[in-house]
C-alpha positions in Angstrom: -97.2 -62.1 -35.7 -97.6 -65.6 -37.1 -95.3 -67.6 -39.4 -96.8 -70.2 -41.6 -95.1 -73.6 -41.3 -97.4 -75.6 -43.6 -100.6 -75.6 -45.6 -103.0 -78.1 -47.2 -105.4 -77.2 -49.9 -107.9 -79.6 -51.3 -110.2 -78.9 -54.3 -112.9 -81.2 -55.7 -115.9 -80.7 -57.9 -117.9 -79.9 -54.8 -115.8 -77.8 -52.4 -112.5 -76.3 -51.5 -110.9 -76.7 -48.0 -107.7 -75.1 -46.7 -105.9 -75.8 -43.4 -102.6 -74.3 -42.2 -100.0 -74.8 -39.4 -98.8 -71.6 -37.7 -95.9 -70.7 -35.4 -96.7 -68.0 -33.0 -94.4 -65.5 -31.3 -96.5 -64.6 -28.3 -99.8 -65.7 -26.9 -102.8 -63.6 -25.9 -106.4 -64.6 -25.2 -109.0 -62.8 -27.2 -111.9 -63.1 -29.6 -111.6 -62.2 -33.3 -113.5 -59.0 -34.0 -113.0 -57.2 -30.7 -109.8 -55.4 -31.9 -111.4 -53.6 -34.9 -111.3 -56.3 -37.6 -114.1 -55.9 -40.1 -115.4 -58.8 -42.2 -117.6 -57.9 -45.2 -120.4 -60.3 -46.0 -122.3 -60.4 -49.3 -125.7 -58.9 -48.9 -127.4 -62.1 -50.1 -125.9 -64.1 -47.3 -126.0 -61.7 -44.4 -129.7 -62.3 -43.6 -129.0 -66.0 -43.0 -125.9 -65.3 -41.0 -124.0 -67.8 -43.0 -120.8 -66.7 -44.7 -120.1 -68.9 -47.7 -117.5 -68.0 -50.3 -117.5 -69.2 -53.9 -114.4 -69.6 -55.9 -113.4 -70.6 -59.5 -110.4 -72.9 -59.5 -108.4 -73.8 -62.6 -105.2 -75.6 -63.4 -102.6 -75.3 -66.2 -100.1 -78.1 -66.8 -97.2 -77.3 -69.1 -98.9 -73.9 -69.7 -102.1 -75.4 -71.0 -105.5 -76.3 -69.5 -105.7 -79.9 -68.3 -106.9 -82.4 -70.9 -110.2 -84.1 -70.3 -112.1 -83.8 -67.0 -110.3 -83.6 -63.7 -112.3 -84.0 -60.5 -109.8 -83.2 -57.6 -106.6 -81.4 -56.8 -104.6 -81.3 -53.6 -101.6 -79.3 -52.5 -99.7 -80.0 -49.3 -96.6 -78.0 -48.4 -94.3 -77.6 -45.4 -91.6 -75.0 -44.7 -90.0 -77.2 -42.0 -89.2 -74.3 -39.6 -86.7 -75.1 -36.9 -88.8 -74.1 -33.9 -86.8 -76.1 -31.3 -83.8 -73.8 -32.0 -85.7 -70.7 -31.1 -87.2 -71.4 -27.6 -84.7 -70.8 -24.8 -84.8 -72.0 -21.2 -87.6 -70.3 -19.1 -89.6 -69.4 -22.2 -92.7 -70.9 -23.8 -92.6 -68.7 -26.9 -90.0 -68.5 -29.7 -87.4 -65.8 -28.9 -86.5 -65.3 -32.5 -87.8 -66.1 -35.9 -87.5 -69.8 -36.8 -85.4 -70.6 -39.8 -87.1 -72.4 -42.6 -85.7 -75.7 -43.7 -86.1 -77.5 -47.1 -89.6 -76.9 -48.4 -91.6 -79.9 -49.2 -94.5 -79.6 -51.8 -96.7 -82.5 -52.8 -99.4 -82.1 -55.4 -101.9 -84.5 -57.0 -104.5 -84.3 -59.7 -107.3 -86.8 -60.0 -108.6 -87.5 -63.5 -110.1 -90.4 -65.6 -108.3 -92.4 -68.3 -110.1 -91.4 -71.5 -109.2 -90.6 -75.1 -108.8 -87.0 -74.0 -106.4 -87.6 -71.2 -104.4 -90.6 -72.4 -101.7 -88.4 -74.1 -101.0 -86.6 -70.8 -100.9 -89.9 -68.9 -98.5 -91.4 -71.5 -96.3 -88.3 -71.2 -95.9 -89.0 -67.4 -95.3 -92.7 -67.9 -92.8 -92.3 -70.7 -91.0 -89.3 -69.2 -91.2 -87.0 -72.1 -93.9 -85.0 -73.9 -95.2 -86.7 -77.0 -92.9 -89.7 -76.6 -94.2 -92.9 -78.3 -92.3 -95.3 -76.0 -90.7 -95.2 -72.6 -87.5 -93.1 -72.5 -84.4 -94.1 -70.7 -83.7 -92.6 -67.3 -86.1 -89.6 -67.7 -88.7 -88.1 -65.5 -91.3 -85.8 -66.9 -90.7 -82.2 -65.7 -93.4 -79.6 -66.3 -94.7 -76.3 -64.8 -98.0 -76.3 -63.0 -100.2 -73.2 -62.4 -103.1 -72.9 -60.0 -105.5 -70.0 -60.3 -108.1 -69.2 -57.6 -110.7 -66.4 -58.3 -113.3 -65.1 -55.9 -116.7 -65.2 -57.6 -118.3 -62.4 -55.6 -115.3 -60.0 -55.9 -113.2 -60.0 -59.1 -110.5 -58.0 -57.3 -109.6 -61.0 -55.1 -107.5 -63.7 -56.7 -104.5 -66.0 -56.0 -102.1 -67.5 -58.4 -99.6 -70.2 -57.5 -96.9 -71.3 -59.9 -94.8 -74.3 -59.5 -92.2 -73.7 -62.3 -90.8 -77.2 -62.5 -92.4 -80.4 -61.2 -91.7 -84.1 -61.8 -94.9 -85.9 -62.8 -95.8 -89.6 -62.4 -99.1 -91.4 -62.7 -100.8 -94.3 -60.9 -104.0 -96.1 -61.9 -105.7 -99.5 -61.5 -108.3 -101.3 -63.6 -111.3 -103.2 -62.2 -114.1 -104.7 -64.3 -116.1 -102.1 -66.2 -115.5 -99.2 -63.7 -114.0 -96.0 -65.0 -110.2 -96.0 -64.7 -109.4 -93.3 -62.2 -105.9 -91.9 -62.5 -103.8 -89.9 -60.0 -101.1 -87.7 -61.3 -98.6 -87.0 -58.5 -96.2 -84.0 -58.8 -93.2 -83.1 -56.7 -91.7 -79.6 -57.0 -88.1 -78.8 -57.9 -86.2 -75.8 -56.7 -84.5 -75.2 -60.1 -87.5 -73.7 -61.9 -87.5 -70.0 -63.1 -90.4 -67.5 -62.7 -90.5 -64.1 -64.4 -91.9 -61.3 -62.2 -93.9 -58.3 -63.3 -90.7 -56.2 -63.5 -89.0 -58.9 -65.7 -86.8 -60.0 -62.9 -86.2 -63.8 -63.0 -86.1 -65.8 -59.8 -85.3 -69.4 -59.2 -87.8 -71.1 -56.9 -90.0 -74.1 -56.4 -93.1 -72.1 -55.7 -94.3 -68.6 -56.5 -97.5 -67.1 -55.0 -99.2 -64.0 -56.2 -102.1 -62.8 -54.0 -104.2 -59.9 -55.0 -106.6 -58.6 -52.3 -106.3 -54.7 -52.5 -106.4 -54.2 -48.8 -106.0 -50.5 -48.2 -105.0 -50.6 -44.6 -104.1 -53.2 -42.1 -105.0 -52.4 -38.5 -102.6 -53.7 -35.8 -104.3 -54.2 -32.4 -102.6 -52.4 -29.6 
């Protein structure tokens, strides 16, 4: 009964956090768990009553693992649903499904300028892969792939593909400190993704979630 309007995902070498903005259709007070939902906890964590999930997160830029060491990644997206056009006079809830506007996706990768990463950074600066000098009027456009795997359950995974992104870099130098570099990516809606049935779709973002849920219970 909820429509997702936006999501923010942040990954570092220590943790992963996810937040989301939702649009509801109706409102009802209640407590999660009283309508039959079941949440399975790993046996090792049940005794402490703390439910901690562990994930492996990896990135591919231009279909290859990232060069060097990257320490952080963030994804922020908005669907820009037109909620104001769905709520009529005398109602507090949307009366129809809100239409999504132009999707906005912003991505960033934090890395350090080293001999391993300098080629990727130069590609973004020069606007073309393996360019030896700045190109005229070009922005680097590459695919980015994000893979998230659940450590305790190999059947749970999520893959997000951004088939075409512009890439730019920013960094500053100070004394003898490491030169931290931020690679900022903006998605384009003209990229192509090939599905399992070999169908090709043009999109700015493709999500494949595998969770093998046999049955979803809808509270009455």
